PLY file of the C-alpha trace (Angstrom):
ply
format ascii 1.0
element vertex 400
property float x
property float y
property float z
element edge 399
property int vertex1
property int vertex2
end_header
2.74 -2.12 53.45
4.51 -1.81 50.17
2.52 -0.70 47.18
2.81 -2.36 43.78
4.74 0.70 42.60
7.56 -0.18 45.04
8.09 -3.58 43.49
10.70 -4.05 40.82
8.76 -4.63 37.58
9.61 -7.70 35.54
10.47 -7.34 31.90
7.31 -7.17 29.79
7.34 -9.36 26.69
5.86 -8.12 23.39
2.82 -10.36 23.94
2.12 -8.57 27.21
2.25 -5.13 25.56
-1.17 -5.64 23.97
-2.55 -6.13 27.48
-0.97 -2.97 28.89
-0.93 0.74 28.27
1.28 2.66 25.88
3.01 4.16 28.93
3.85 0.68 30.18
5.09 -0.24 26.74
7.39 2.80 26.62
8.87 1.93 30.00
9.40 -1.69 28.95
10.95 -0.60 25.66
13.36 1.63 27.57
14.37 -1.38 29.64
15.00 -3.41 26.47
17.21 -0.63 25.09
19.15 -0.40 28.35
19.82 -4.15 28.30
21.11 -3.70 24.75
23.67 -1.14 25.91
21.81 2.15 25.35
22.31 4.97 27.88
18.74 4.95 29.23
18.02 6.87 32.42
14.90 7.67 34.40
14.84 11.29 33.10
15.01 10.04 29.48
12.08 7.68 30.13
10.10 10.55 31.66
10.93 12.73 28.64
9.70 9.96 26.34
6.45 9.63 28.27
5.90 13.41 28.14
6.66 13.45 24.42
4.26 10.59 23.69
1.53 12.35 25.66
2.04 15.47 23.53
1.92 13.82 20.10
-0.82 11.40 21.08
-0.85 7.67 20.38
-2.81 7.95 17.14
0.18 8.83 14.94
2.57 5.89 14.91
5.25 7.75 12.93
5.28 10.61 15.46
5.30 8.05 18.26
8.43 6.41 16.84
10.09 9.82 16.27
9.59 10.80 19.91
11.10 7.56 21.18
14.06 7.89 18.83
14.67 11.52 19.79
14.69 10.79 23.51
16.36 7.37 23.66
18.96 7.68 20.89
22.08 9.51 22.07
24.69 8.34 19.54
24.30 8.21 15.78
26.07 4.84 15.59
23.22 3.33 17.63
20.64 4.22 15.02
20.63 0.84 13.26
20.34 -1.03 16.56
17.46 1.22 17.63
15.57 0.51 14.39
16.04 -3.23 14.82
14.92 -3.25 18.45
12.00 -0.94 17.71
10.69 -3.27 15.01
11.23 -6.36 17.17
9.45 -4.82 20.16
6.62 -2.77 18.66
5.93 -4.55 15.36
7.00 -8.17 15.49
5.50 -8.56 18.94
2.16 -7.19 17.77
2.18 -9.42 14.67
3.01 -12.55 16.65
0.27 -11.77 19.16
-2.19 -11.05 16.36
-1.36 -14.26 14.49
-1.64 -16.32 17.70
-5.09 -14.86 18.35
-6.08 -15.50 14.74
-5.04 -19.15 15.04
-6.87 -19.59 18.36
-10.13 -18.18 17.01
-9.85 -20.21 13.80
-10.34 -17.11 11.66
-7.68 -18.31 9.24
-9.65 -21.52 8.52
-12.44 -19.83 6.60
-12.75 -21.10 3.01
-12.64 -17.59 1.58
-9.15 -16.97 2.88
-5.94 -17.89 1.06
-3.32 -20.16 2.60
-1.48 -17.18 4.00
-4.66 -15.51 5.25
-5.72 -11.89 5.13
-5.57 -10.28 8.58
-8.41 -7.84 9.18
-7.69 -4.41 10.52
-7.81 -4.73 14.29
-8.76 -1.10 14.68
-8.00 0.95 17.77
-8.99 0.50 21.36
-10.70 3.29 23.34
-8.40 6.23 23.98
-8.69 6.00 27.75
-10.71 3.86 30.12
-12.40 5.93 32.83
-13.54 3.62 35.63
-14.99 3.98 39.07
-13.48 2.45 42.21
-15.84 -0.53 41.95
-14.55 -1.25 38.44
-10.85 -0.99 39.33
-10.30 -4.76 39.32
-11.87 -5.13 35.88
-9.90 -2.15 34.57
-6.61 -3.86 35.42
-7.28 -6.32 32.59
-8.63 -3.73 30.13
-6.82 -1.95 27.30
-6.19 1.50 28.75
-4.77 3.31 25.74
-4.82 3.16 21.99
-2.62 0.46 20.46
-2.01 -0.18 16.78
-3.09 -2.77 14.26
-0.35 -4.36 12.11
-1.70 -2.59 9.05
-1.63 0.80 10.78
1.91 0.20 12.00
3.24 -0.42 8.49
0.91 1.93 6.61
3.06 5.06 6.70
6.49 3.40 6.65
8.53 3.92 3.53
9.10 0.60 1.76
12.84 1.21 1.69
12.87 1.29 5.52
10.94 -1.95 6.04
13.31 -4.73 7.12
13.57 -8.02 5.24
11.10 -10.62 6.40
8.00 -8.45 6.21
7.15 -9.22 2.58
4.45 -11.76 3.37
2.87 -9.45 5.89
2.84 -6.65 3.34
1.31 -9.12 0.85
-1.56 -9.79 3.25
-2.27 -6.08 3.55
-2.13 -5.67 -0.25
-4.70 -8.45 -0.66
-6.91 -6.67 1.85
-6.57 -3.40 -0.06
-7.43 -5.06 -3.37
-10.31 -7.18 -2.08
-13.03 -4.83 -3.45
-11.36 -4.83 -6.88
-11.21 -8.61 -7.12
-14.97 -8.85 -7.54
-16.29 -9.10 -11.07
-17.14 -5.85 -12.78
-20.79 -4.93 -13.01
-22.60 -5.56 -16.29
-25.03 -2.70 -15.73
-25.94 -0.44 -18.59
-26.42 3.31 -18.81
-29.18 5.34 -20.39
-28.40 7.11 -23.68
-30.46 9.03 -26.29
-29.57 6.46 -28.95
-28.68 2.81 -28.57
-29.41 -0.72 -29.70
-31.18 -1.90 -26.51
-34.57 -0.70 -25.19
-35.03 0.07 -21.50
-38.28 -1.80 -20.86
-38.35 -0.75 -17.21
-38.77 2.88 -18.25
-40.84 2.22 -21.37
-44.32 2.24 -19.78
-43.48 4.94 -17.24
-42.27 7.30 -19.96
-45.34 6.74 -22.16
-48.10 7.04 -19.54
-48.46 10.70 -20.52
-49.41 9.60 -24.04
-52.31 7.39 -22.93
-50.30 4.19 -23.23
-49.20 4.70 -26.83
-45.55 3.96 -27.45
-44.09 7.31 -28.40
-40.76 7.37 -26.60
-38.27 4.50 -26.68
-35.74 4.88 -23.85
-32.46 3.30 -24.88
-29.58 1.58 -23.10
-25.96 0.95 -23.90
-23.38 -1.03 -21.91
-21.28 1.02 -19.52
-17.69 1.59 -20.53
-15.60 -1.27 -19.23
-11.85 -1.23 -18.79
-10.69 -4.28 -20.71
-6.98 -4.00 -20.00
-4.54 -2.74 -17.36
-0.95 -2.26 -18.51
1.90 -1.77 -16.01
5.30 -0.39 -17.03
7.75 -0.75 -14.13
11.15 0.91 -13.90
13.80 -1.60 -12.75
16.72 0.83 -12.59
18.89 0.94 -9.47
17.03 3.83 -7.83
13.74 1.87 -7.95
15.06 -1.33 -6.34
13.71 -0.68 -2.81
10.17 -0.27 -4.16
10.00 -2.68 -7.07
9.23 -5.90 -5.21
6.24 -4.28 -3.48
4.89 -2.95 -6.75
5.31 -6.32 -8.44
3.52 -7.93 -5.50
0.68 -5.45 -6.02
0.56 -6.37 -9.72
0.66 -10.09 -8.90
-2.52 -9.67 -6.84
-4.13 -7.40 -9.45
-3.74 -10.22 -12.00
-6.59 -12.02 -10.24
-9.00 -9.36 -11.49
-11.47 -10.38 -14.23
-9.73 -8.23 -16.83
-6.54 -8.55 -18.83
-3.40 -7.37 -17.05
-0.12 -6.88 -18.92
3.18 -6.14 -17.17
6.44 -4.82 -18.64
9.67 -3.80 -16.94
12.25 -1.44 -18.37
15.59 0.22 -17.73
17.46 0.55 -21.01
15.28 -2.05 -22.79
11.67 -3.18 -22.54
10.80 -6.68 -21.27
7.39 -8.36 -21.03
7.04 -10.34 -17.79
3.29 -11.07 -17.78
3.72 -14.86 -18.19
6.33 -15.03 -15.43
4.12 -13.26 -12.88
1.11 -15.30 -13.93
2.49 -18.84 -13.73
5.03 -18.70 -10.88
4.72 -18.07 -7.13
5.84 -14.55 -6.34
9.25 -15.36 -4.85
10.21 -17.53 -7.81
8.75 -15.01 -10.25
10.91 -12.26 -8.76
14.04 -14.41 -9.12
13.12 -15.30 -12.70
12.56 -11.67 -13.65
15.89 -10.62 -12.11
17.61 -13.42 -14.03
15.85 -12.68 -17.33
16.11 -8.89 -17.36
19.76 -8.22 -18.17
19.61 -4.46 -17.51
18.16 -4.87 -13.99
19.46 -2.12 -11.67
21.12 -0.31 -14.56
20.53 3.14 -15.98
17.23 4.36 -17.40
16.16 5.42 -20.87
12.43 5.92 -20.44
11.79 7.54 -23.80
13.50 4.76 -25.72
11.62 2.07 -23.80
8.28 3.81 -24.34
9.16 3.94 -28.01
9.66 0.15 -27.99
6.34 -0.25 -26.21
4.49 1.92 -28.74
6.13 0.29 -31.74
6.05 -3.39 -30.84
3.58 -3.79 -28.02
1.34 -0.76 -28.03
-0.48 -1.65 -31.23
-2.16 -4.62 -29.60
-2.06 -3.41 -26.01
-3.17 0.23 -25.82
-6.67 1.27 -26.75
-9.60 3.41 -25.60
-10.43 0.87 -22.87
-6.84 0.61 -21.52
-5.49 2.12 -18.32
-1.69 2.48 -18.45
0.26 2.65 -15.17
3.93 3.71 -15.12
5.95 3.00 -11.97
9.08 5.14 -12.06
10.88 8.00 -10.30
11.27 9.78 -13.65
15.08 9.88 -13.73
16.06 9.47 -17.39
19.46 9.44 -19.09
18.00 9.29 -22.57
16.48 11.70 -25.07
13.96 13.91 -23.25
12.35 14.96 -26.53
11.72 11.31 -27.35
10.19 10.75 -23.90
7.82 13.67 -24.42
6.68 12.55 -27.88
6.15 8.92 -26.80
4.17 10.01 -23.72
1.98 12.20 -25.93
1.36 9.23 -28.22
0.41 7.01 -25.28
-1.88 9.66 -23.81
-3.79 10.00 -27.08
-4.44 6.27 -27.33
-5.06 5.15 -23.72
-8.16 5.75 -21.65
-6.13 6.99 -18.68
-2.42 7.28 -17.84
-1.36 6.92 -14.18
2.18 7.58 -12.94
3.26 6.05 -9.61
6.36 7.80 -8.23
7.86 6.70 -4.86
9.60 10.07 -4.48
6.23 11.81 -4.36
5.85 10.55 -0.80
8.44 13.06 0.43
6.89 16.39 1.56
9.82 18.26 0.00
9.60 16.49 -3.36
9.23 18.57 -6.50
9.23 17.04 -10.02
12.33 18.93 -11.09
14.10 16.14 -13.01
13.82 16.53 -16.78
12.12 13.18 -17.35
9.33 13.85 -14.89
8.77 17.37 -16.17
8.47 16.07 -19.73
6.00 13.31 -18.78
3.68 15.14 -16.36
1.60 17.03 -18.99
0.47 13.64 -20.30
-0.34 12.06 -16.92
-3.94 11.93 -15.68
-3.12 10.89 -12.09
0.18 11.37 -10.23
0.28 8.96 -7.28
2.89 8.27 -4.56
4.06 4.67 -4.34
6.45 4.62 -1.39
4.27 2.92 1.23
1.00 1.13 1.95
-0.91 4.42 2.00
0.25 5.08 -1.57
-0.96 1.64 -2.67
-4.30 2.33 -1.00
-4.59 5.52 -3.03
-3.67 3.63 -6.21
-6.28 0.97 -5.50
-8.88 3.69 -4.88
-8.02 5.36 -8.19
-8.36 2.05 -10.03
-11.66 1.36 -8.30
-12.98 4.70 -9.47
-11.95 3.99 -13.05
-13.23 0.41 -13.11
0 1
1 2
2 3
3 4
4 5
5 6
6 7
7 8
8 9
9 10
10 11
11 12
12 13
13 14
14 15
15 16
16 17
17 18
18 19
19 20
20 21
21 22
22 23
23 24
24 25
25 26
26 27
27 28
28 29
29 30
30 31
31 32
32 33
33 34
34 35
35 36
36 37
37 38
38 39
39 40
40 41
41 42
42 43
43 44
44 45
45 46
46 47
47 48
48 49
49 50
50 51
51 52
52 53
53 54
54 55
55 56
56 57
57 58
58 59
59 60
60 61
61 62
62 63
63 64
64 65
65 66
66 67
67 68
68 69
69 70
70 71
71 72
72 73
73 74
74 75
75 76
76 77
77 78
78 79
79 80
80 81
81 82
82 83
83 84
84 85
85 86
86 87
87 88
88 89
89 90
90 91
91 92
92 93
93 94
94 95
95 96
96 97
97 98
98 99
99 100
100 101
101 102
102 103
103 104
104 105
105 106
106 107
107 108
108 109
109 110
110 111
111 112
112 113
113 114
114 115
115 116
116 117
117 118
118 119
119 120
120 121
121 122
122 123
123 124
124 125
125 126
126 127
127 128
128 129
129 130
130 131
131 132
132 133
133 134
134 135
135 136
136 137
137 138
138 139
139 140
140 141
141 142
142 143
143 144
144 145
145 146
146 147
147 148
148 149
149 150
150 151
151 152
152 153
153 154
154 155
155 156
156 157
157 158
158 159
159 160
160 161
161 162
162 163
163 164
164 165
165 166
166 167
167 168
168 169
169 170
170 171
171 172
172 173
173 174
174 175
175 176
176 177
177 178
178 179
179 180
180 181
181 182
182 183
183 184
184 185
185 186
186 187
187 188
188 189
189 190
190 191
191 192
192 193
193 194
194 195
195 196
196 197
197 198
198 199
199 200
200 201
201 202
202 203
203 204
204 205
205 206
206 207
207 208
208 209
209 210
210 211
211 212
212 213
213 214
214 215
215 216
216 217
217 218
218 219
219 220
220 221
221 222
222 223
223 224
224 225
225 226
226 227
227 228
228 229
229 230
230 231
231 232
232 233
233 234
234 235
235 236
236 237
237 238
238 239
239 240
240 241
241 242
242 243
243 244
244 245
245 246
246 247
247 248
248 249
249 250
250 251
251 252
252 253
253 254
254 255
255 256
256 257
257 258
258 259
259 260
260 261
261 262
262 263
263 264
264 265
265 266
266 267
267 268
268 269
269 270
270 271
271 272
272 273
273 274
274 275
275 276
276 277
277 278
278 279
279 280
280 281
281 282
282 283
283 284
284 285
285 286
286 287
287 288
288 289
289 290
290 291
291 292
292 293
293 294
294 295
295 296
296 297
297 298
298 299
299 300
300 301
301 302
302 303
303 304
304 305
305 306
306 307
307 308
308 309
309 310
310 311
311 312
312 313
313 314
314 315
315 316
316 317
317 318
318 319
319 320
320 321
321 322
322 323
323 324
324 325
325 326
326 327
327 328
328 329
329 330
330 331
331 332
332 333
333 334
334 335
335 336
336 337
337 338
338 339
339 340
340 341
341 342
342 343
343 344
344 345
345 346
346 347
347 348
348 349
349 350
350 351
351 352
352 353
353 354
354 355
355 356
356 357
357 358
358 359
359 360
360 361
361 362
362 363
363 364
364 365
365 366
366 367
367 368
368 369
369 370
370 371
371 372
372 373
373 374
374 375
375 376
376 377
377 378
378 379
379 380
380 381
381 382
382 383
383 384
384 385
385 386
386 387
387 388
388 389
389 390
390 391
391 392
392 393
393 394
394 395
395 396
396 397
397 398
398 399
C-alpha cells in the first residue's frame, strides 16, 4: 500500500497556500522556481526548510532572506526571484484575502470606502497539536503561522515594492490613520486661573467650608493643534518614497483640522488644493506636471526661507505641527538652512522630520544638511516603510 508521501504532489496554487503549512508552501515555491529555470534540488529545499525552522515564521523579512539565500545561485536571477516571490507569497495571499472579503460581504459595510480597508488578519496558532482521533480534522486546519497582507508589506522598503501595490498600501494607510480621523476632543483641563468655572468640582471642593463658596475651580480648553504643515522633498533621491508620503498626506487631509502641503527641490510649491480636489492618481500627475524642478537638486535652506517669508507668516504658529519629509541632502547654503530651521522651531509647536534613510541600521546623519537641521527637530522619524508611517501616525496621535 502506497502512502500519500509516495504520490507525486500536484503544484499548489497561491490560494491553496493559506490552507497548508509554511513547509508545504516552501516546497511548492521551490517547484515554482524550478519551473522558471532555477537550479532547485532536493538538498536546497531541505536547506530552506531547516533555515525557516531556525528563524521562525514570525519574521517575514528573515523568512524571505532564508529562501533567497538557499534558492538563489546566480546574481542575474535576483530580479526573477523577487518577482516570483511577490507573485507567490504576496499576491496569492492578497487575492485569497480579497476573495474571502467579498464572500463574507465585509466590504459592503457603509463605513468602508469604495476600495475598502482590509483588517489585519492576524496570525494563526504556531503549531496544531492533535491526537489521533483529531487527525482528520487537523488535515484541514492551519498548521503553522501565515501572514496577513499588512504584516507582509509592513517591513518592506517602499523602494522595493513593485508597481501595482499602491492601492493596497493605501488601504493599510487608511487603517493606520483611522484613529486620527475622529474629531478631536473638546475636553478642558483644570488650571489655577481661567474664564470658565468647573461646576462639577465646585461643591466637592467647598464641602470643607460648610457649603460656602470659597474656592472656584477653573477650566480652560485643552491646547488643540489647529494646523498640520507638510514640506516634502521632491528631489531625485526622494522619488521612491514620495508617492507613499503624498498618499499618507491625502488621507490625513480628512482630519478635522487644517492641513497644508508644500513640495520643494530648488523652489517651494504649494500643492494643498491639488491634493484636496483631485483623486490621488490624478493629483500625483498634476503635481509632477506643475512642479518644474521635480527630481532635480535640493536647496533646503532656500526653500525654507521662501516658506518663512511668504507662507510662514500665515501658516506657522504656536498651534502648528510642521512635518518635513526629506533625506537631508542639500546643495545650498548650510548656514541659511540652519538659521531658517531655527526660525521655524521658535514659531511652531513641534517640528517633525521624516527621513527614509533612517530606516537603515547603518544610517548616521552625516550629511551637512541633516546635521544642521537636527538641533531644531523635536522628533526624527523613519519614513521608508509601513512601520515608519505607523510610528508617524502614533506621534501625531500623541500630539493631537
